[in-house]
mmCIF file of the N, C-alpha and C atoms, coordinates in Angstrom:
data_MODEL
# 
_entry.id   MODEL 
# 
loop_
_atom_site.group_PDB 
_atom_site.id 
_atom_site.type_symbol 
_atom_site.label_atom_id 
_atom_site.label_alt_id 
_atom_site.label_comp_id 
_atom_site.label_asym_id 
_atom_site.label_entity_id 
_atom_site.label_seq_id 
_atom_site.pdbx_PDB_ins_code 
_atom_site.Cartn_x 
_atom_site.Cartn_y 
_atom_site.Cartn_z 
_atom_site.occupancy 
_atom_site.B_iso_or_equiv 
_atom_site.pdbx_formal_charge 
_atom_site.auth_seq_id 
_atom_site.auth_comp_id 
_atom_site.auth_asym_id 
_atom_site.auth_atom_id 
_atom_site.pdbx_PDB_model_num 
ATOM 1   N N  . MET A 1 1  ? 69.264 171.369 57.933 1.00 0.00 ? 1  MET A N  1 
ATOM 2   C CA . MET A 1 1  ? 69.291 172.324 58.612 1.00 0.00 ? 1  MET A CA 1 
ATOM 3   C C  . MET A 1 1  ? 68.202 173.034 59.080 1.00 0.00 ? 1  MET A C  1 
ATOM 4   N N  . GLY A 1 2  ? 67.142 173.476 58.453 1.00 0.00 ? 2  GLY A N  1 
ATOM 5   C CA . GLY A 1 2  ? 66.242 174.243 58.122 1.00 0.00 ? 2  GLY A CA 1 
ATOM 6   C C  . GLY A 1 2  ? 65.273 173.422 58.075 1.00 0.00 ? 2  GLY A C  1 
ATOM 7   N N  . GLY A 1 3  ? 65.255 171.726 58.004 1.00 0.00 ? 3  GLY A N  1 
ATOM 8   C CA . GLY A 1 3  ? 63.814 171.458 57.828 1.00 0.00 ? 3  GLY A CA 1 
ATOM 9   C C  . GLY A 1 3  ? 63.912 170.731 59.414 1.00 0.00 ? 3  GLY A C  1 
ATOM 10  N N  . GLY A 1 4  ? 64.567 170.327 59.993 1.00 0.00 ? 4  GLY A N  1 
ATOM 11  C CA . GLY A 1 4  ? 64.873 169.743 61.001 1.00 0.00 ? 4  GLY A CA 1 
ATOM 12  C C  . GLY A 1 4  ? 63.944 170.696 61.807 1.00 0.00 ? 4  GLY A C  1 
ATOM 13  N N  . ARG A 1 5  ? 64.422 172.027 61.991 1.00 0.00 ? 5  ARG A N  1 
ATOM 14  C CA . ARG A 1 5  ? 64.163 173.064 62.281 1.00 0.00 ? 5  ARG A CA 1 
ATOM 15  C C  . ARG A 1 5  ? 62.131 173.656 61.903 1.00 0.00 ? 5  ARG A C  1 
ATOM 16  N N  . GLY A 1 6  ? 61.980 173.574 61.327 1.00 0.00 ? 6  GLY A N  1 
ATOM 17  C CA . GLY A 1 6  ? 60.372 173.671 60.965 1.00 0.00 ? 6  GLY A CA 1 
ATOM 18  C C  . GLY A 1 6  ? 59.680 172.161 61.475 1.00 0.00 ? 6  GLY A C  1 
ATOM 19  N N  . GLY A 1 7  ? 60.229 171.041 61.143 1.00 0.00 ? 7  GLY A N  1 
ATOM 20  C CA . GLY A 1 7  ? 59.189 169.812 61.493 1.00 0.00 ? 7  GLY A CA 1 
ATOM 21  C C  . GLY A 1 7  ? 59.620 170.138 63.454 1.00 0.00 ? 7  GLY A C  1 
ATOM 22  N N  . ALA A 1 8  ? 60.584 170.906 63.840 1.00 0.00 ? 8  ALA A N  1 
ATOM 23  C CA . ALA A 1 8  ? 59.948 170.614 65.121 1.00 0.00 ? 8  ALA A CA 1 
ATOM 24  C C  . ALA A 1 8  ? 59.331 171.553 65.590 1.00 0.00 ? 8  ALA A C  1 
ATOM 25  N N  . GLY A 1 9  ? 58.958 172.562 65.115 1.00 0.00 ? 9  GLY A N  1 
ATOM 26  C CA . GLY A 1 9  ? 58.131 173.754 65.232 1.00 0.00 ? 9  GLY A CA 1 
ATOM 27  C C  . GLY A 1 9  ? 56.279 173.008 65.026 1.00 0.00 ? 9  GLY A C  1 
ATOM 28  N N  . PHE A 1 10 ? 56.697 172.016 63.481 1.00 0.00 ? 10 PHE A N  1 
ATOM 29  C CA . PHE A 1 10 ? 55.275 171.815 63.694 1.00 0.00 ? 10 PHE A CA 1 
ATOM 30  C C  . PHE A 1 10 ? 54.831 170.366 64.605 1.00 0.00 ? 10 PHE A C  1 
ATOM 31  N N  . LEU A 1 11 ? 56.016 169.849 65.220 1.00 0.00 ? 11 LEU A N  1 
ATOM 32  C CA . LEU A 1 11 ? 55.881 169.690 66.529 1.00 0.00 ? 11 LEU A CA 1 
ATOM 33  C C  . LEU A 1 11 ? 55.141 169.885 67.996 1.00 0.00 ? 11 LEU A C  1 
ATOM 34  N N  . LEU A 1 12 ? 55.823 170.983 67.844 1.00 0.00 ? 12 LEU A N  1 
ATOM 35  C CA . LEU A 1 12 ? 55.683 171.605 68.890 1.00 0.00 ? 12 LEU A CA 1 
ATOM 36  C C  . LEU A 1 12 ? 54.093 172.347 68.563 1.00 0.00 ? 12 LEU A C  1 
ATOM 37  N N  . MET A 1 13 ? 53.889 172.534 67.623 1.00 0.00 ? 13 MET A N  1 
ATOM 38  C CA . MET A 1 13 ? 52.520 173.642 67.601 1.00 0.00 ? 13 MET A CA 1 
ATOM 39  C C  . MET A 1 13 ? 51.882 172.471 67.972 1.00 0.00 ? 13 MET A C  1 
ATOM 40  N N  . GLY A 1 14 ? 51.507 171.692 67.360 1.00 0.00 ? 14 GLY A N  1 
ATOM 41  C CA . GLY A 1 14 ? 50.755 170.159 67.257 1.00 0.00 ? 14 GLY A CA 1 
ATOM 42  C C  . GLY A 1 14 ? 50.930 169.738 68.619 1.00 0.00 ? 14 GLY A C  1 
ATOM 43  N N  . ALA A 1 15 ? 51.647 169.880 69.562 1.00 0.00 ? 15 ALA A N  1 
ATOM 44  C CA . ALA A 1 15 ? 51.391 168.556 70.686 1.00 0.00 ? 15 ALA A CA 1 
ATOM 45  C C  . ALA A 1 15 ? 51.014 169.966 72.476 1.00 0.00 ? 15 ALA A C  1 
ATOM 46  N N  . THR A 1 16 ? 51.163 171.507 72.169 1.00 0.00 ? 16 THR A N  1 
ATOM 47  C CA . THR A 1 16 ? 50.757 172.087 72.815 1.00 0.00 ? 16 THR A CA 1 
ATOM 48  C C  . THR A 1 16 ? 49.081 172.494 73.229 1.00 0.00 ? 16 THR A C  1 
ATOM 49  N N  . ASP A 1 17 ? 48.245 172.910 74.143 1.00 0.00 ? 17 ASP A N  1 
ATOM 50  C CA . ASP A 1 17 ? 47.925 173.362 74.352 1.00 0.00 ? 17 ASP A CA 1 
ATOM 51  C C  . ASP A 1 17 ? 47.666 174.768 74.445 1.00 0.00 ? 17 ASP A C  1 
ATOM 52  N N  . HIS A 1 18 ? 48.846 175.004 74.787 1.00 0.00 ? 18 HIS A N  1 
ATOM 53  C CA . HIS A 1 18 ? 49.115 176.743 75.435 1.00 0.00 ? 18 HIS A CA 1 
ATOM 54  C C  . HIS A 1 18 ? 49.846 177.975 74.530 1.00 0.00 ? 18 HIS A C  1 
ATOM 55  N N  . VAL A 1 19 ? 49.337 178.684 74.221 1.00 0.00 ? 19 VAL A N  1 
ATOM 56  C CA . VAL A 1 19 ? 49.240 179.905 73.616 1.00 0.00 ? 19 VAL A CA 1 
ATOM 57  C C  . VAL A 1 19 ? 50.800 180.273 73.293 1.00 0.00 ? 19 VAL A C  1 
ATOM 58  N N  . SER A 1 20 ? 51.344 180.402 74.297 1.00 0.00 ? 20 SER A N  1 
ATOM 59  C CA . SER A 1 20 ? 52.589 180.824 74.373 1.00 0.00 ? 20 SER A CA 1 
ATOM 60  C C  . SER A 1 20 ? 53.617 179.528 74.001 1.00 0.00 ? 20 SER A C  1 
ATOM 61  N N  . LEU A 1 21 ? 53.374 178.711 74.137 1.00 0.00 ? 21 LEU A N  1 
ATOM 62  C CA . LEU A 1 21 ? 54.087 177.577 73.240 1.00 0.00 ? 21 LEU A CA 1 
ATOM 63  C C  . LEU A 1 21 ? 53.906 177.278 72.180 1.00 0.00 ? 21 LEU A C  1 
ATOM 64  N N  . LEU A 1 22 ? 52.350 177.478 71.476 1.00 0.00 ? 22 LEU A N  1 
ATOM 65  C CA . LEU A 1 22 ? 51.785 177.761 70.197 1.00 0.00 ? 22 LEU A CA 1 
ATOM 66  C C  . LEU A 1 22 ? 53.080 178.601 69.234 1.00 0.00 ? 22 LEU A C  1 
ATOM 67  N N  . ILE A 1 23 ? 52.818 180.029 70.280 1.00 0.00 ? 23 ILE A N  1 
ATOM 68  C CA . ILE A 1 23 ? 53.549 181.108 69.440 1.00 0.00 ? 23 ILE A CA 1 
ATOM 69  C C  . ILE A 1 23 ? 54.951 180.902 68.973 1.00 0.00 ? 23 ILE A C  1 
ATOM 70  N N  . ALA A 1 24 ? 56.092 179.893 70.504 1.00 0.00 ? 24 ALA A N  1 
ATOM 71  C CA . ALA A 1 24 ? 56.867 179.991 69.972 1.00 0.00 ? 24 ALA A CA 1 
ATOM 72  C C  . ALA A 1 24 ? 57.647 178.349 68.990 1.00 0.00 ? 24 ALA A C  1 
ATOM 73  N N  . GLY A 1 25 ? 56.294 177.638 69.089 1.00 0.00 ? 25 GLY A N  1 
ATOM 74  C CA . GLY A 1 25 ? 57.182 176.404 67.836 1.00 0.00 ? 25 GLY A CA 1 
ATOM 75  C C  . GLY A 1 25 ? 56.570 177.451 66.657 1.00 0.00 ? 25 GLY A C  1 
ATOM 76  N N  . ALA A 1 26 ? 55.661 178.531 65.942 1.00 0.00 ? 26 ALA A N  1 
ATOM 77  C CA . ALA A 1 26 ? 55.620 178.843 64.983 1.00 0.00 ? 26 ALA A CA 1 
ATOM 78  C C  . ALA A 1 26 ? 56.510 179.965 64.534 1.00 0.00 ? 26 ALA A C  1 
ATOM 79  N N  . VAL A 1 27 ? 57.497 180.272 65.727 1.00 0.00 ? 27 VAL A N  1 
ATOM 80  C CA . VAL A 1 27 ? 58.694 180.948 65.319 1.00 0.00 ? 27 VAL A CA 1 
ATOM 81  C C  . VAL A 1 27 ? 59.662 179.987 64.941 1.00 0.00 ? 27 VAL A C  1 
ATOM 82  N N  . VAL A 1 28 ? 59.617 178.882 66.025 1.00 0.00 ? 28 VAL A N  1 
ATOM 83  C CA . VAL A 1 28 ? 60.374 178.087 65.528 1.00 0.00 ? 28 VAL A CA 1 
ATOM 84  C C  . VAL A 1 28 ? 60.159 177.672 64.121 1.00 0.00 ? 28 VAL A C  1 
ATOM 85  N N  . ASN A 1 29 ? 59.565 177.476 63.611 1.00 0.00 ? 29 ASN A N  1 
ATOM 86  C CA . ASN A 1 29 ? 58.643 176.851 62.372 1.00 0.00 ? 29 ASN A CA 1 
ATOM 87  C C  . ASN A 1 29 ? 59.255 177.672 60.692 1.00 0.00 ? 29 ASN A C  1 
ATOM 88  N N  . CYS A 1 30 ? 58.883 179.056 61.343 1.00 0.00 ? 30 CYS A N  1 
ATOM 89  C CA . CYS A 1 30 ? 59.012 179.910 60.373 1.00 0.00 ? 30 CYS A CA 1 
ATOM 90  C C  . CYS A 1 30 ? 60.666 180.035 60.342 1.00 0.00 ? 30 CYS A C  1 
ATOM 91  N N  . VAL A 1 31 ? 61.743 180.321 61.382 1.00 0.00 ? 31 VAL A N  1 
ATOM 92  C CA . VAL A 1 31 ? 63.104 180.478 61.457 1.00 0.00 ? 31 VAL A CA 1 
ATOM 93  C C  . VAL A 1 31 ? 63.551 179.045 60.003 1.00 0.00 ? 31 VAL A C  1 
ATOM 94  N N  . GLY A 1 32 ? 62.798 177.919 60.586 1.00 0.00 ? 32 GLY A N  1 
ATOM 95  C CA . GLY A 1 32 ? 63.780 176.514 59.836 1.00 0.00 ? 32 GLY A CA 1 
ATOM 96  C C  . GLY A 1 32 ? 62.906 176.621 58.364 1.00 0.00 ? 32 GLY A C  1 
ATOM 97  N N  . THR A 1 33 ? 61.652 177.253 57.821 1.00 0.00 ? 33 THR A N  1 
ATOM 98  C CA . THR A 1 33 ? 61.296 177.365 56.673 1.00 0.00 ? 33 THR A CA 1 
ATOM 99  C C  . THR A 1 33 ? 62.341 178.449 56.265 1.00 0.00 ? 33 THR A C  1 
ATOM 100 N N  . GLY A 1 34 ? 62.124 179.568 56.992 1.00 0.00 ? 34 GLY A N  1 
ATOM 101 C CA . GLY A 1 34 ? 63.340 180.345 55.861 1.00 0.00 ? 34 GLY A CA 1 
ATOM 102 C C  . GLY A 1 34 ? 64.878 179.990 55.933 1.00 0.00 ? 34 GLY A C  1 
ATOM 103 N N  . LEU A 1 35 ? 65.398 179.164 56.273 1.00 0.00 ? 35 LEU A N  1 
ATOM 104 C CA . LEU A 1 35 ? 66.631 179.024 56.322 1.00 0.00 ? 35 LEU A CA 1 
ATOM 105 C C  . LEU A 1 35 ? 66.465 177.581 55.469 1.00 0.00 ? 35 LEU A C  1 
ATOM 106 N N  . LEU A 1 36 ? 65.296 177.138 55.149 1.00 0.00 ? 36 LEU A N  1 
ATOM 107 C CA . LEU A 1 36 ? 64.984 175.945 54.255 1.00 0.00 ? 36 LEU A CA 1 
ATOM 108 C C  . LEU A 1 36 ? 64.642 176.312 52.586 1.00 0.00 ? 36 LEU A C  1 
ATOM 109 N N  . LEU A 1 37 ? 63.569 177.612 52.241 1.00 0.00 ? 37 LEU A N  1 
ATOM 110 C CA . LEU A 1 37 ? 63.252 177.630 50.586 1.00 0.00 ? 37 LEU A CA 1 
ATOM 111 C C  . LEU A 1 37 ? 64.690 178.442 49.953 1.00 0.00 ? 37 LEU A C  1 
ATOM 112 N N  . PRO A 1 38 ? 65.411 179.322 51.048 1.00 0.00 ? 38 PRO A N  1 
ATOM 113 C CA . PRO A 1 38 ? 66.576 179.713 49.983 1.00 0.00 ? 38 PRO A CA 1 
ATOM 114 C C  . PRO A 1 38 ? 67.557 178.195 49.741 1.00 0.00 ? 38 PRO A C  1 
ATOM 115 N N  . SER A 1 39 ? 67.796 177.192 50.538 1.00 0.00 ? 39 SER A N  1 
ATOM 116 C CA . SER A 1 39 ? 68.344 175.958 50.298 1.00 0.00 ? 39 SER A CA 1 
ATOM 117 C C  . SER A 1 39 ? 67.818 175.459 48.907 1.00 0.00 ? 39 SER A C  1 
ATOM 118 N N  . LEU A 1 40 ? 66.943 174.982 49.108 1.00 0.00 ? 40 LEU A N  1 
ATOM 119 C CA . LEU A 1 40 ? 65.886 174.148 47.862 1.00 0.00 ? 40 LEU A CA 1 
ATOM 120 C C  . LEU A 1 40 ? 66.093 175.363 46.593 1.00 0.00 ? 40 LEU A C  1 
ATOM 121 N N  . LEU A 1 41 ? 65.998 176.446 46.850 1.00 0.00 ? 41 LEU A N  1 
ATOM 122 C CA . LEU A 1 41 ? 65.796 177.436 45.262 1.00 0.00 ? 41 LEU A CA 1 
ATOM 123 C C  . LEU A 1 41 ? 67.187 177.074 45.025 1.00 0.00 ? 41 LEU A C  1 
ATOM 124 N N  . THR A 1 42 ? 68.559 177.293 46.008 1.00 0.00 ? 42 THR A N  1 
ATOM 125 C CA . THR A 1 42 ? 69.798 176.988 45.458 1.00 0.00 ? 42 THR A CA 1 
ATOM 126 C C  . THR A 1 42 ? 69.725 175.683 44.758 1.00 0.00 ? 42 THR A C  1 
ATOM 127 N N  . LEU A 1 43 ? 69.613 173.908 45.361 1.00 0.00 ? 43 LEU A N  1 
ATOM 128 C CA . LEU A 1 43 ? 69.612 173.172 44.993 1.00 0.00 ? 43 LEU A CA 1 
ATOM 129 C C  . LEU A 1 43 ? 68.743 172.934 43.724 1.00 0.00 ? 43 LEU A C  1 
ATOM 130 N N  . ALA A 1 44 ? 67.660 173.711 43.466 1.00 0.00 ? 44 ALA A N  1 
ATOM 131 C CA . ALA A 1 44 ? 67.318 173.121 42.248 1.00 0.00 ? 44 ALA A CA 1 
ATOM 132 C C  . ALA A 1 44 ? 67.753 174.435 40.865 1.00 0.00 ? 44 ALA A C  1 
ATOM 133 N N  . LEU A 1 45 ? 68.552 174.849 40.934 1.00 0.00 ? 45 LEU A N  1 
ATOM 134 C CA . LEU A 1 45 ? 68.846 175.955 40.204 1.00 0.00 ? 45 LEU A CA 1 
ATOM 135 C C  . LEU A 1 45 ? 70.406 175.937 39.960 1.00 0.00 ? 45 LEU A C  1 
ATOM 136 N N  . SER A 1 46 ? 70.902 175.113 40.737 1.00 0.00 ? 46 SER A N  1 
ATOM 137 C CA . SER A 1 46 ? 72.380 174.131 40.428 1.00 0.00 ? 46 SER A CA 1 
ATOM 138 C C  . SER A 1 46 ? 72.228 173.312 39.044 1.00 0.00 ? 46 SER A C  1 
ATOM 139 N N  . ARG A 1 47 ? 71.347 172.667 39.000 1.00 0.00 ? 47 ARG A N  1 
ATOM 140 C CA . ARG A 1 47 ? 71.266 171.622 38.060 1.00 0.00 ? 47 ARG A CA 1 
ATOM 141 C C  . ARG A 1 47 ? 70.684 172.253 36.377 1.00 0.00 ? 47 ARG A C  1 
ATOM 142 N N  . LEU A 1 48 ? 70.498 173.582 36.277 1.00 0.00 ? 48 LEU A N  1 
ATOM 143 C CA . LEU A 1 48 ? 70.541 174.950 35.256 1.00 0.00 ? 48 LEU A CA 1 
ATOM 144 C C  . LEU A 1 48 ? 71.304 175.551 34.841 1.00 0.00 ? 48 LEU A C  1 
ATOM 145 N N  . GLY A 1 49 ? 71.396 175.411 33.430 1.00 0.00 ? 49 GLY A N  1 
ATOM 146 C CA . GLY A 1 49 ? 72.651 176.934 33.086 1.00 0.00 ? 49 GLY A CA 1 
ATOM 147 C C  . GLY A 1 49 ? 72.741 177.748 33.616 1.00 0.00 ? 49 GLY A C  1 
ATOM 148 N N  . PHE A 1 50 ? 73.536 178.552 33.436 1.00 0.00 ? 50 PHE A N  1 
ATOM 149 C CA . PHE A 1 50 ? 73.364 180.166 33.708 1.00 0.00 ? 50 PHE A CA 1 
ATOM 150 C C  . PHE A 1 50 ? 72.667 180.491 32.869 1.00 0.00 ? 50 PHE A C  1 
ATOM 151 N N  . ALA A 1 51 ? 72.164 180.565 31.605 1.00 0.00 ? 51 ALA A N  1 
ATOM 152 C CA . ALA A 1 51 ? 71.905 181.552 30.770 1.00 0.00 ? 51 ALA A CA 1 
ATOM 153 C C  . ALA A 1 51 ? 69.977 181.100 31.343 1.00 0.00 ? 51 ALA A C  1 
ATOM 154 N N  . ASP A 1 52 ? 69.474 179.698 31.947 1.00 0.00 ? 52 ASP A N  1 
ATOM 155 C CA . ASP A 1 52 ? 68.143 179.709 32.550 1.00 0.00 ? 52 ASP A CA 1 
ATOM 156 C C  . ASP A 1 52 ? 67.834 179.643 33.994 1.00 0.00 ? 52 ASP A C  1 
ATOM 157 N N  . ARG A 1 53 ? 68.785 180.299 34.136 1.00 0.00 ? 53 ARG A N  1 
ATOM 158 C CA . ARG A 1 53 ? 68.442 180.161 36.095 1.00 0.00 ? 53 ARG A CA 1 
ATOM 159 C C  . ARG A 1 53 ? 67.794 181.501 36.724 1.00 0.00 ? 53 ARG A C  1 
ATOM 160 N N  . GLY A 1 54 ? 67.455 182.345 35.537 1.00 0.00 ? 54 GLY A N  1 
ATOM 161 C CA . GLY A 1 54 ? 66.047 183.585 35.537 1.00 0.00 ? 54 GLY A CA 1 
ATOM 162 C C  . GLY A 1 54 ? 64.835 183.382 35.287 1.00 0.00 ? 54 GLY A C  1 
ATOM 163 N N  . ARG A 1 55 ? 64.820 182.391 34.117 1.00 0.00 ? 55 ARG A N  1 
ATOM 164 C CA . ARG A 1 55 ? 63.433 181.824 33.838 1.00 0.00 ? 55 ARG A CA 1 
ATOM 165 C C  . ARG A 1 55 ? 63.295 180.672 35.192 1.00 0.00 ? 55 ARG A C  1 
ATOM 166 N N  . GLY A 1 56 ? 64.226 179.664 35.227 1.00 0.00 ? 56 GLY A N  1 
ATOM 167 C CA . GLY A 1 56 ? 64.365 178.827 36.434 1.00 0.00 ? 56 GLY A CA 1 
ATOM 168 C C  . GLY A 1 56 ? 64.041 179.405 38.023 1.00 0.00 ? 56 GLY A C  1 
ATOM 169 N N  . THR A 1 57 ? 64.627 180.861 38.546 1.00 0.00 ? 57 THR A N  1 
ATOM 170 C CA . THR A 1 57 ? 63.706 181.911 39.282 1.00 0.00 ? 57 THR A CA 1 
ATOM 171 C C  . THR A 1 57 ? 62.437 181.684 39.457 1.00 0.00 ? 57 THR A C  1 
ATOM 172 N N  . GLY A 1 58 ? 61.726 182.233 38.068 1.00 0.00 ? 58 GLY A N  1 
ATOM 173 C CA . GLY A 1 58 ? 60.711 183.041 38.104 1.00 0.00 ? 58 GLY A CA 1 
ATOM 174 C C  . GLY A 1 58 ? 59.574 181.734 37.946 1.00 0.00 ? 58 GLY A C  1 
ATOM 175 N N  . LEU A 1 59 ? 60.178 180.530 37.298 1.00 0.00 ? 59 LEU A N  1 
ATOM 176 C CA . LEU A 1 59 ? 58.997 179.171 37.924 1.00 0.00 ? 59 LEU A CA 1 
ATOM 177 C C  . LEU A 1 59 ? 58.975 178.949 38.561 1.00 0.00 ? 59 LEU A C  1 
ATOM 178 N N  . TRP A 1 60 ? 59.955 178.828 39.319 1.00 0.00 ? 60 TRP A N  1 
ATOM 179 C CA . TRP A 1 60 ? 59.952 178.228 40.462 1.00 0.00 ? 60 TRP A CA 1 
ATOM 180 C C  . TRP A 1 60 ? 58.971 178.986 42.063 1.00 0.00 ? 60 TRP A C  1 
ATOM 181 N N  . THR A 1 61 ? 59.687 180.682 41.357 1.00 0.00 ? 61 THR A N  1 
ATOM 182 C CA . THR A 1 61 ? 58.835 181.574 42.274 1.00 0.00 ? 61 THR A CA 1 
ATOM 183 C C  . THR A 1 61 ? 57.179 180.822 41.633 1.00 0.00 ? 61 THR A C  1 
ATOM 184 N N  . ALA A 1 62 ? 56.648 181.289 41.030 1.00 0.00 ? 62 ALA A N  1 
ATOM 185 C CA . ALA A 1 62 ? 55.596 180.725 40.259 1.00 0.00 ? 62 ALA A CA 1 
ATOM 186 C C  . ALA A 1 62 ? 54.773 179.534 40.591 1.00 0.00 ? 62 ALA A C  1 
ATOM 187 N N  . ALA A 1 63 ? 55.857 178.409 40.788 1.00 0.00 ? 63 ALA A N  1 
ATOM 188 C CA . ALA A 1 63 ? 54.812 177.390 41.457 1.00 0.00 ? 63 ALA A CA 1 
ATOM 189 C C  . ALA A 1 63 ? 54.978 177.486 43.143 1.00 0.00 ? 63 ALA A C  1 
ATOM 190 N N  . PHE A 1 64 ? 55.693 177.732 44.123 1.00 0.00 ? 64 PHE A N  1 
ATOM 191 C CA . PHE A 1 64 ? 55.433 178.219 45.365 1.00 0.00 ? 64 PHE A CA 1 
ATOM 192 C C  . PHE A 1 64 ? 54.623 179.042 45.561 1.00 0.00 ? 64 PHE A C  1 
ATOM 193 N N  . PHE A 1 65 ? 54.344 180.125 44.733 1.00 0.00 ? 65 PHE A N  1 
ATOM 194 C CA . PHE A 1 65 ? 52.743 181.192 45.332 1.00 0.00 ? 65 PHE A CA 1 
ATOM 195 C C  . PHE A 1 65 ? 51.995 180.590 44.868 1.00 0.00 ? 65 PHE A C  1 
ATOM 196 N N  . LEU A 1 66 ? 51.577 179.565 43.863 1.00 0.00 ? 66 LEU A N  1 
ATOM 197 C CA . LEU A 1 66 ? 50.008 178.919 43.211 1.00 0.00 ? 66 LEU A CA 1 
ATOM 198 C C  . LEU A 1 66 ? 50.351 178.277 44.083 1.00 0.00 ? 66 LEU A C  1 
ATOM 199 N N  . GLY A 1 67 ? 51.297 177.138 44.880 1.00 0.00 ? 67 GLY A N  1 
ATOM 200 C CA . GLY A 1 67 ? 50.840 176.434 45.492 1.00 0.00 ? 67 GLY A CA 1 
ATOM 201 C C  . GLY A 1 67 ? 50.533 176.672 47.001 1.00 0.00 ? 67 GLY A C  1 
ATOM 202 N N  . GLU A 1 68 ? 51.210 178.405 47.162 1.00 0.00 ? 68 GLU A N  1 
ATOM 203 C CA . GLU A 1 68 ? 50.184 179.419 48.598 1.00 0.00 ? 68 GLU A CA 1 
ATOM 204 C C  . GLU A 1 68 ? 48.832 179.353 48.561 1.00 0.00 ? 68 GLU A C  1 
ATOM 205 N N  . PHE A 1 69 ? 48.699 180.250 47.703 1.00 0.00 ? 69 PHE A N  1 
ATOM 206 C CA . PHE A 1 69 ? 47.409 180.344 46.781 1.00 0.00 ? 69 PHE A CA 1 
ATOM 207 C C  . PHE A 1 69 ? 46.166 178.971 47.154 1.00 0.00 ? 69 PHE A C  1 
ATOM 208 N N  . ALA A 1 70 ? 47.006 178.004 46.446 1.00 0.00 ? 70 ALA A N  1 
ATOM 209 C CA . ALA A 1 70 ? 45.927 177.238 45.952 1.00 0.00 ? 70 ALA A CA 1 
ATOM 210 C C  . ALA A 1 70 ? 45.711 175.954 47.763 1.00 0.00 ? 70 ALA A C  1 
ATOM 211 N N  . CYS A 1 71 ? 46.707 175.889 48.526 1.00 0.00 ? 71 CYS A N  1 
ATOM 212 C CA . CYS A 1 71 ? 46.574 174.907 49.645 1.00 0.00 ? 71 CYS A CA 1 
ATOM 213 C C  . CYS A 1 71 ? 45.240 175.518 50.803 1.00 0.00 ? 71 CYS A C  1 
ATOM 214 N N  . PRO A 1 72 ? 45.403 176.923 50.680 1.00 0.00 ? 72 PRO A N  1 
ATOM 215 C CA . PRO A 1 72 ? 44.190 177.057 51.599 1.00 0.00 ? 72 PRO A CA 1 
ATOM 216 C C  . PRO A 1 72 ? 42.962 176.935 51.243 1.00 0.00 ? 72 PRO A C  1 
ATOM 217 N N  . LEU A 1 73 ? 42.614 177.017 49.993 1.00 0.00 ? 73 LEU A N  1 
ATOM 218 C CA . LEU A 1 73 ? 41.400 176.410 48.932 1.00 0.00 ? 73 LEU A CA 1 
ATOM 219 C C  . LEU A 1 73 ? 41.490 175.306 48.932 1.00 0.00 ? 73 LEU A C  1 
ATOM 220 N N  . ALA A 1 74 ? 41.924 174.219 49.077 1.00 0.00 ? 74 ALA A N  1 
ATOM 221 C CA . ALA A 1 74 ? 42.180 172.581 48.603 1.00 0.00 ? 74 ALA A CA 1 
ATOM 222 C C  . ALA A 1 74 ? 41.997 172.056 50.413 1.00 0.00 ? 74 ALA A C  1 
ATOM 223 N N  . LEU A 1 75 ? 41.890 172.862 51.355 1.00 0.00 ? 75 LEU A N  1 
ATOM 224 C CA . LEU A 1 75 ? 41.603 172.056 52.923 1.00 0.00 ? 75 LEU A CA 1 
ATOM 225 C C  . LEU A 1 75 ? 40.212 173.225 53.191 1.00 0.00 ? 75 LEU A C  1 
ATOM 226 N N  . LEU A 1 76 ? 40.285 174.284 52.636 1.00 0.00 ? 76 LEU A N  1 
ATOM 227 C CA . LEU A 1 76 ? 38.736 174.585 53.195 1.00 0.00 ? 76 LEU A CA 1 
ATOM 228 C C  . LEU A 1 76 ? 37.691 173.516 52.337 1.00 0.00 ? 76 LEU A C  1 
ATOM 229 N N  . ALA A 1 77 ? 37.977 173.354 50.601 1.00 0.00 ? 77 ALA A N  1 
ATOM 230 C CA . ALA A 1 77 ? 37.225 172.503 49.771 1.00 0.00 ? 77 ALA A CA 1 
ATOM 231 C C  . ALA A 1 77 ? 37.323 170.703 50.695 1.00 0.00 ? 77 ALA A C  1 
ATOM 232 N N  . ALA A 1 78 ? 38.265 170.486 51.590 1.00 0.00 ? 78 ALA A N  1 
ATOM 233 C CA . ALA A 1 78 ? 38.118 169.471 52.099 1.00 0.00 ? 78 ALA A CA 1 
ATOM 234 C C  . ALA A 1 78 ? 37.310 169.135 53.461 1.00 0.00 ? 78 ALA A C  1 
# 
């Protein structure tokens, strides 16, 4: 559900030269990602037992934000 909207937003942003369509693509992408992230977290935590879900949530959140921090640095280095 969310992944399709996120991908459609990326396609729209990449295919346009107009600022208004770029903003519309960013909005579509953010809505799709906003739907996708809770679904991914639920899927990942469904495999853990109830007693381990708090630790799993913390590890998932830490890994997510580490990726958000490291991605721009890696792109700048490239």
